[in-house]
C-alpha positions, -999 to +999 in steps of 0.1 A: -565+130-640-566+164-659-532+178-670-526+208-691-509+200-724-479+221-724-449+215-749-422+216-722-396+196-743-374+192-712-379+226-698-381+225-660-382+263-651-415+260-633-400+234-610-373+258-597-381+284-571-419+280-575-443+278-546-465+248-555-494+251-529-511+218-522-549+220-528-578+202-512-577+174-538-540+167-531-531+141-504-507+162-484-495+131-466-481+117-499-457+145-505-427+160-487-439+195-479-431+228-460-453+255-448-463+280-475-447+314-468-475+333-484-507+314-476-513+309-438-519+272-428-511+260-463-484+235-474-464+234-505-438+211-520-406+212-502-374+226-520-338+215-522-312+241-509-309+255-544-346+264-545-357+237-569-385+212-562-376+183-540-389+160-567-369+174-596-341+152-607-315+155-635-341+137-658-371+157-647-400+152-624-399+121-603-436+123-594-451+134-628-477+106-627-490+119-593-481+154-595-502+179-574-530+199-590-511+230-594-483+211-612-508+195-635-524+227-646-492+248-647-488+266-681-461+292-686-482+305-716-509+315-693-485+336-673-472+353-704-509+360-716-519+375-682-489+396-674-471+423-692-434+424-691-434+451-665-459+432-643-437+400-646-406+420-638-423+434-607-433+399-595-398+387-602-383+415-581-406+405-553-394+368-556-430+357-566-422+348-602-391+336-620-388+360-651-376+330-670-410+313-668-427+343-683-400+344-710-406+308-718-443+313-719-438+342-744-416+321-765-441+294-768-469+318-778-449+330-808 
């Protein structure tokens, strides 16, 4: 199973308020899901009332070994490479990106 090698060191920002869409290679029946608000007929991992992923615990991801495709390839450094601060801020204002994820990616690139 392919997984991006990101030096998270305990960071779980991408597990908070993110819209992890389940892809064709993900077995939707093995996850707790909810409809994706931006992609018609798609599902995403469900969220707790605070906006964090339903599978995020105090010690990290409880499904790390069987995480969906988008979780396995997530890399905040890629977000920081692709987006300027102003673009990231616009996405943050539209509730499509947590600016802290962009900040973390920028820090890891330094």
